[in-house]
MIKENU-355046 format. One line per 2 residues: number of its first residue (from 1); their letters; for each residue x, y, z of C-alpha. Coordinates in steps of 0.2 Angstrom, whole numbers, plus 5000, padded with zeros to 4 digits. Example, Ala and Ser with C-alpha at 12.3 -4.5 7.8 and 13.67 -1.06 7.14 Angstrom:
<rs>
1	AS	5062 4978 5039 | 5068 4995 5036
</rs>
This chain:
<rs>
1	MS	5091 5051 5101 | 5089 5034 5103
3	DA	5081 5020 5091 | 5063 5021 5100
5	FL	5065 5041 5103 | 5069 5043 5082
7	LS	5052 5033 5077 | 5041 5040 5088
9	TI	5044 5057 5084 | 5040 5053 5065
11	IF	5022 5043 5070 | 5017 5054 5083
13	LP	5025 5073 5078 | 5010 5075 5066
15	AL	4995 5070 5082 | 5007 5084 5092
17	GA	5003 5095 5077 | 4985 5091 5078
19	LA	4983 5097 5097 | 4994 5113 5091
21	LL	4981 5118 5080 | 4969 5119 5096
23	LF	4978 5134 5100 | 4977 5142 5084
25	NG	4964 5155 5081 | 4950 5147 5068
27	EH	4954 5163 5058 | 4968 5162 5057
29	DL	4969 5151 5040 | 4984 5154 5033
31	AM	4996 5152 5049 | 4988 5136 5052
33	KR	4991 5129 5033 | 5009 5134 5036
35	FS	5011 5127 5052 | 5003 5111 5048
37	AG	5014 5112 5033 | 5029 5114 5044
39	VT	5024 5098 5053 | 5024 5087 5038
41	GL	5038 5095 5032 | 5049 5090 5048
43	VL	5042 5073 5048 | 5049 5072 5027
45	IL	5065 5078 5036 | 5066 5064 5049
47	TF	5064 5052 5039 | 5079 5056 5027
49	VP	5092 5064 5038 | 5091 5056 5055
51	LL	5083 5040 5048 | 5093 5034 5034
53	PR	5110 5033 5040 | 5103 5023 5057
55	YF	5095 5013 5045 | 5109 5008 5035
57	GQ	5122 5010 5049 | 5113 4996 5057
59	TA	5114 4976 5055 | 5097 4966 5054
61	NE	5091 4956 5071 | 5088 4939 5069
63	AG	5070 4943 5063 | 5078 4956 5051
65	FR	5071 4971 5056 | 5083 4987 5061
67	LF	5080 5000 5072 | 5070 4987 5083
69	VD	5060 4994 5098 | 5052 4984 5110
71	LA	5044 4991 5124 | 5032 4985 5138
73	WI	5014 4996 5135 | 5001 4981 5142
75	PT	5011 4968 5152 | 4995 4958 5158
77	WN	4991 4951 5140 | 5010 4955 5132
79	IG	5006 4970 5120 | 5024 4979 5117
81	YR	5025 4995 5110 | 5035 4986 5095
83	LG	5042 4996 5081 | 5057 4992 5068
85	LD	5059 4994 5050 | 5065 4983 5035
87	GI	5065 4982 5015 | 5046 4984 5014
89	SL	5042 4995 5025 | 5056 5008 5024
91	PL	5051 5012 5006 | 5035 5014 5010
93	LI	5036 5025 5026 | 5046 5037 5017
95	LT	5034 5038 5005 | 5022 5041 5016
97	SL	5031 5056 5025 | 5032 5061 5004
99	LG	5014 5061 5002 | 5010 5071 5016
101	FL	5021 5085 5014 | 5017 5085 4995
103	SL	4995 5082 4999 | 4997 5097 5014
105	LA	5003 5109 5001 | 4990 5103 4988
107	SW	4976 5107 5003 | 4980 5125 5000
109	RI	4964 5130 4991 | 4955 5123 5005
111	EK	4945 5135 5013 | 4929 5127 5024
113	QV	4933 5122 5041 | 4951 5122 5037
115	KG	4956 5120 5056 | 4943 5105 5058
117	YL	4953 5101 5039 | 4970 5099 5046
119	IL	4968 5090 5063 | 4960 5077 5053
121	FL	4972 5078 5041 | 4989 5074 5053
123	LL	4979 5064 5063 | 4977 5053 5048
125	ET	4994 5055 5044 | 5001 5049 5061
127	GM	4989 5032 5058 | 4998 5029 5044
129	LG	5016 5031 5048 | 5010 5020 5064
131	VF	5008 5007 5052 | 5023 5005 5043
133	CA	5033 5004 5059 | 5023 4994 5069
135	LD	5028 4974 5074 | 5014 4971 5086
137	FF	4998 4965 5080 | 4989 4973 5092
139	LF	4999 4991 5089 | 4994 4987 5072
141	YV	4977 4985 5075 | 4975 5002 5084
143	FF	4986 5012 5068 | 4973 5002 5055
145	EV	4961 5009 5066 | 4966 5027 5068
147	ML	4966 5030 5048 | 4948 5025 5048
149	LP	4938 5041 5056 | 4949 5054 5048
151	MY	4947 5048 5032 | 4927 5047 5036
153	FL	4928 5064 5039 | 4938 5070 5028
155	IG	4928 5061 5016 | 4911 5064 5023
157	IW	4914 5086 5026 | 4924 5091 5014
159	GG	4919 5079 4997 | 4908 5083 4983
161	PR	4891 5081 4981 | 4888 5063 4985
163	KE	4901 5066 5000 | 4890 5056 5013
165	YA	4889 5040 5002 | 4906 5039 5000
167	AI	4908 5041 5014 | 4901 5029 5023
169	KF	4904 5016 5011 | 4923 5019 5014
171	FL	4918 5017 5032 | 4906 5000 5031
173	YT	4921 4991 5020 | 4935 4996 5031
175	LV	4926 4992 5045 | 4920 4974 5037
177	GS	4939 4970 5036 | 4942 4977 5054
179	VL	4931 4964 5061 | 4940 4949 5051
181	ML	4957 4958 5056 | 4953 4956 5075
183	IV	4945 4937 5075 | 4965 4931 5067
185	ML	4971 4941 5079 | 4963 4933 5093
187	MV	4965 4916 5086 | 4983 4920 5083
189	YV	4985 4926 5102 | 4977 4910 5109
191	GS	4987 4899 5098 | 5002 4907 5101
193	GS	5000 4900 5117 | 5000 4881 5114
195	AG	5014 4875 5117 | 5014 4882 5137
197	AS	5020 4900 5133 | 5011 4915 5136
199	PT	5001 4921 5122 | 5010 4937 5113
201	FD	5002 4948 5098 | 5022 4950 5094
203	LA	5025 4948 5076 | 5041 4942 5072
205	TL	5036 4926 5087 | 5021 4925 5079
207	AA	5028 4920 5062 | 5043 4910 5068
209	IG	5027 4899 5077 | 5019 4901 5057
211	QG	5033 4894 5051 | 5038 4882 5065
213	TA	5054 4887 5070 | 5050 4897 5087
215	TG	5066 4894 5098 | 5064 4898 5117
217	DY	5048 4899 5125 | 5039 4893 5112
219	FG	5051 4881 5105 | 5037 4868 5099
221	AS	5023 4880 5098 | 5015 4880 5080
223	FS	4998 4884 5071 | 4988 4870 5064
225	KT	4985 4869 5046 | 4966 4875 5048
227	LQ	4971 4886 5057 | 4984 4894 5044
229	YW	4969 4890 5035 | 4955 4899 5039
231	SF	4965 4914 5046 | 4974 4916 5029
233	GL	4957 4917 5021 | 4949 4930 5035
235	LL	4966 4940 5033 | 4966 4939 5015
237	IA	4949 4948 5013 | 4953 4962 5026
239	FL	4968 4966 5014 | 4960 4964 4998
241	IK	4945 4977 5003 | 4961 4990 5008
243	LP	4969 4986 4991 | 4956 4985 4985
245	SV	4955 4969 4973 | 4939 4964 4964
247	PF	4926 4961 4969 | 4930 4974 4986
249	HT	4934 4987 4975 | 4916 4995 4972
251	WL	4919 5009 4986 | 4934 5016 4979
253	PD	4927 5024 4964 | 4915 5035 4973
255	AH	4927 5037 4986 | 4939 5045 4976
257	VE	4925 5055 4964 | 4920 5063 4981
259	AP	4936 5065 4990 | 4945 5082 4990
261	TP	4960 5080 4979 | 4973 5079 4993
263	IS	4964 5066 5002 | 4962 5057 4983
265	ML	4982 5058 4984 | 4983 5051 4999
267	LA	4971 5037 4997 | 4978 5031 4980
269	GV	4996 5034 4987 | 4997 5028 5004
271	LL	4980 5019 5009 | 4978 5006 4997
273	KI	4998 5001 5000 | 4993 4996 5016
275	GG	4983 4982 5010 | 4998 4977 5000
277	YG	5011 4978 5016 | 4997 4969 5025
279	LL	4999 4955 5016 | 5016 4955 5015
281	RI	5019 4961 5034 | 5006 4947 5043
283	AY	4998 4936 5032 | 5014 4929 5023
285	PL	5023 4927 5036 | 5013 4919 5049
287	FP	5002 4906 5038 | 5014 4900 5026
289	LG	5004 4885 5020 | 4988 4896 5021
291	TY	5001 4905 5008 | 5004 4895 4998
293	WA	4985 4887 4997 | 4976 4901 4993
295	SY	4994 4908 4979 | 4982 4904 4964
297	VI	4967 4912 4970 | 4980 4929 4975
299	VL	4985 4927 4955 | 4969 4925 4947
301	MG	4962 4938 4959 | 4978 4951 4951
303	VI	4974 4946 4934 | 4956 4950 4936
305	SI	4957 4965 4945 | 4971 4970 4932
307	LY	4958 4968 4917 | 4941 4975 4924
309	GA	4951 4990 4929 | 4957 4993 4912
311	LA	4942 4989 4905 | 4933 4999 4917
313	AL	4942 5013 4914 | 4941 5015 4897
315	AQ	4921 5017 4899 | 4924 5032 4910
317	TD	4918 5051 4907 | 4925 5057 4923
319	FK	4942 5061 4924 | 4944 5056 4942
321	RL	4934 5040 4940 | 4946 5033 4926
323	VA	4961 5037 4938 | 4953 5028 4952
325	YS	4948 5013 4940 | 4967 5013 4935
327	SV	4973 5010 4952 | 4959 4995 4954
329	SH	4971 4991 4940 | 4986 4994 4942
331	MG	4986 4986 4959 | 4982 4970 4952
333	YV	4999 4968 4949 | 5004 4968 4965
335	LL	4994 4955 4969 | 5002 4948 4956
337	GI	5020 4948 4958 | 5016 4942 4978
339	GV	5006 4927 4974 | 5016 4918 4958
341	WK	5025 4905 4971 | 5028 4890 4966
343	IA	5037 4873 4973 | 5042 4859 4962
345	DA	5055 4845 4966 | 5071 4848 4974
347	SG	5079 4852 4955 | 5066 4867 4951
349	SD	5064 4875 4968 | 5078 4887 4968
351	LN	5074 4893 4950 | 5054 4895 4958
353	RD	5061 4905 4973 | 5069 4917 4959
355	FW	5056 4920 4950 | 5046 4922 4966
357	LM	5059 4934 4972 | 5057 4943 4956
359	GM	5038 4944 4957 | 5039 4952 4976
361	NG	5053 4965 4972 | 5043 4971 4956
363	AI	5028 4971 4969 | 5033 4982 4981
365	FQ	5041 4990 4968 | 5024 4994 4959
367	MI	5015 4999 4976 | 5031 5013 4978
369	GH	5027 5019 4957 | 5010 5018 4957
371	GI	5011 5028 4976 | 5019 5041 4966
373	TS	5009 5042 4950 | 4992 5039 4954
375	AG	4994 5053 4966 | 5002 5064 4953
377	MF	4988 5061 4943 | 4975 5064 4955
379	FM	4984 5081 4960 | 4983 5087 4939
381	VG	4965 5082 4938 | 4961 5092 4955
383	VI	4972 5105 4947 | 4960 5108 4931
385	YD	4944 5105 4940 | 4948 5118 4953
387	RV	4947 5129 4937 | 4933 5123 4925
389	HH	4924 5116 4939 | 4921 5099 4931
391	RN	4930 5082 4924 | 4919 5076 4909
393	LN	4931 5070 4899 | 4921 5072 4884
395	QF	4921 5092 4889 | 4941 5096 4889
397	GG	4954 5096 4875 | 4967 5111 4870
399	LL	4976 5111 4888 | 4991 5109 4881
401	NK	4991 5123 4870 | 4979 5136 4884
403	MP	4992 5128 4898 | 5007 5121 4893
405	LY	5016 5118 4908 | 5003 5111 4917
407	GG	5000 5102 4900 | 5017 5094 4899
409	LA	5018 5090 4917 | 5001 5080 4916
411	VT	5005 5073 4902 | 5021 5066 4908
413	II	5014 5059 4923 | 5000 5053 4916
415	FA	5013 5041 4904 | 5023 5037 4919
417	GL	5006 5027 4925 | 5005 5019 4909
419	GL	5020 5013 4911 | 5034 5021 4900
421	PG	5051 5015 4898 | 5061 5024 4906
423	MC	5047 5030 4922 | 5043 5020 4938
425	GF	5029 5012 4931 | 5035 5002 4920
427	IG	5046 4993 4932 | 5036 4987 4944
429	EA	5022 4981 4928 | 5038 4970 4918
431	FT	5044 4962 4936 | 5026 4955 4939
433	VL	5023 4948 4923 | 5039 4941 4920
435	SS	5040 4930 4936 | 5020 4925 4932
437	WN	5027 4919 4916 | 5035 4903 4927
439	YS	5019 4902 4937 | 5008 4900 4923
441	PL	5010 4906 4906 | 4991 4909 4905
443	MA	4991 4921 4917 | 5005 4931 4911
445	AL	4998 4932 4897 | 4980 4940 4901
447	AA	4990 4950 4913 | 5002 4959 4899
449	SG	4987 4961 4888 | 4981 4973 4904
451	II	4996 4982 4900 | 4989 4985 4880
453	LT	4971 4991 4887 | 4980 5004 4899
455	AG	4988 5010 4885 | 4971 5012 4877
457	YI	4961 5022 4891 | 4978 5033 4895
459	LW	4979 5039 4878 | 4963 5042 4873
461	AI	4960 5054 4890 | 4977 5064 4884
463	QR	4969 5064 4868 | 4952 5070 4875
465	VY	4961 5084 4888 | 4975 5087 4881
467	LG	4974 5087 4863 | 4965 5096 4849
469	PR	4964 5115 4843 | 4954 5121 4859
471	YI	4946 5118 4873 | 4928 5115 4872
473	GP	4921 5114 4890 | 4913 5129 4902
475	NS	4922 5139 4909 | 4936 5144 4899
477	DD	4939 5158 4906 | 4945 5155 4921
479	IT	4956 5143 4913 | 4974 5151 4921
481	PI	4990 5145 4921 | 4996 5136 4936
483	TR	5004 5143 4950 | 5022 5143 4958
485	RE	5015 5129 4970 | 5006 5118 4956
487	AT	5022 5118 4948 | 5033 5114 4959
489	IG	5022 5100 4967 | 5018 5092 4948
491	SV	5038 5095 4945 | 5041 5084 4960
493	FV	5030 5071 4955 | 5038 5071 4937
495	AL	5054 5070 4944 | 5054 5055 4955
497	AI	5046 5045 4942 | 5060 5046 4930
499	IL	5073 5045 4943 | 5066 5029 4949
501	GI	5064 5026 4931 | 5080 5027 4926
503	YP	5086 5019 4944 | 5076 5005 4951
505	RL	5091 5000 4963 | 5088 5015 4973
507	VF	5072 5001 4979 | 5078 4985 4975
509	DV	5094 4988 4985 | 5085 4991 4999
511	TT	5070 4977 4997 | 5079 4963 4989
513	PT	5089 4956 5006 | 5070 4956 5014
515	TE	5062 4949 5001 | 5076 4936 4999
517	TI	5073 4930 5017 | 5054 4930 5017
519	VE	5054 4918 5003 | 5068 4907 5010
521	RM	5058 4905 5026 | 5041 4903 5019
523	DA	5047 4891 5007 | 5056 4881 5021
525	AV	5040 4880 5031 | 5030 4871 5017
527	QL	5044 4860 5015 | 5046 4856 5032
529	SR	5026 4854 5034 | 5027 4842 5018
531	QT	5042 4834 5026 | 5032 4830 5044
533	ES	5016 4825 5035 | 5028 4812 5026
535	EE	5036 4806 5040 | 5019 4804 5051
537	AE	5011 4796 5037 | 5028 4782 5034
539	IA	5025 4781 5056 | 5007 4778 5054
541	RL	5010 4764 5040 | 5023 4755 5050
543	SD	5012 4757 5064 | 4997 4749 5054
545	GS	5008 4736 5047 | 5014 4733 5064
547	DQ	4997 4729 5074 | 4991 4716 5056
549	E	5006 4705 5061
</rs>
């Protein structure tokens, strides 16, 4: 099995499954659910069994990718079918395949237009898998757009009472980000031909041009400082919308509240990660000068998101909205970790790189950890909502007594989201906050205070929902023990949260080689730019002096 066939199978198998569902009788809901579960389960198996051994059995190419695929797609415009994996994309690909399977199992209670729901669900999974494998800017954009319509309809048709409003708001916000990305894509495509070579969408080549290290036909090609600043700024907004970060976050609470539980799991667990991934895969490598120029803004927006999201979560009475605002807060740590880039004199540059490397690894771990805990929390909210049909935090209580197995699983995964040591939520937050101390002690202190606020809203929510002598809300007679399927899904989330919390090397051993390469190359790119500017200034000074003589 070739690399191209393996990656293509993983990406497009859900789409093929969606096409196969068209052949099913629309009345056979259970058969369609089982078939779709088989498709997502097969994707998960392929991700672990053939993919992982092949990934670790290969040596990375010059650009740092393994399982690299480069096939002609639209040769006239130098658009290629370019796929590959590295230490950033592999963990997120595994997370996507895992959450795709678990979210499909969580869809067993969907009874309305099941056939259409499953088709859109599988198309959405293809888009998510493709984004994390694409190494061509145009192909990345295609997969990015593939996710838009399925998510719009999944919220707009199967959502809650205000589903149309939430779906349109999600669509418009995402569309704005897509337009900004399209503008940047065209700018770098034209800019890549500045040395006389054919313009390209190849992300590895574009990164080499942006870092001033291009070879071969693109030797001497570079992106101007103005283009880097503008392009990075536009991409930053595009991916901050997806992350999301304050002030581009307002679509998220509405989308989460109205979306059905399995879609909230995917939205929080995978789609938000595309914002952070896009920054690391495209914006950072292509525009190192723009990245360094905006580093303080990135850190500041991360800290603001941490504090604002936590304070907003404290004010919520809707359980699902509380989890949504907690996502805004937790994704702020991702921005904090990737933003703490500081270059000093030669004696301190290595130390600064070490702290930034810690922040980068912590940010990626935070994306993985948050993907597990947030999806698990949304699932747990959905389990109780299916029984009592409300999410009012002030009308719960006593669920640990009434549903001990559910209560135990839910409280455990919520504590993982809190960042309890020994669980996955702790590692990412600790690494990002520690890395920020070298950048700005003030920012580190503010980010650390967000952890205290997180403890406040998490513990208060546990007290109102799970503790107390009795349940005080409506529909108490409908509170039944969780099913075997629900217990299995919840147990998987709890197990993953504990395993990654105890043994974070499972992630760090994969991410560190890639983040080291990114940090070293971007640091060298800025140093090279400074050296070039200094030499040009010296030449200009000498030229002025000779003219005066």
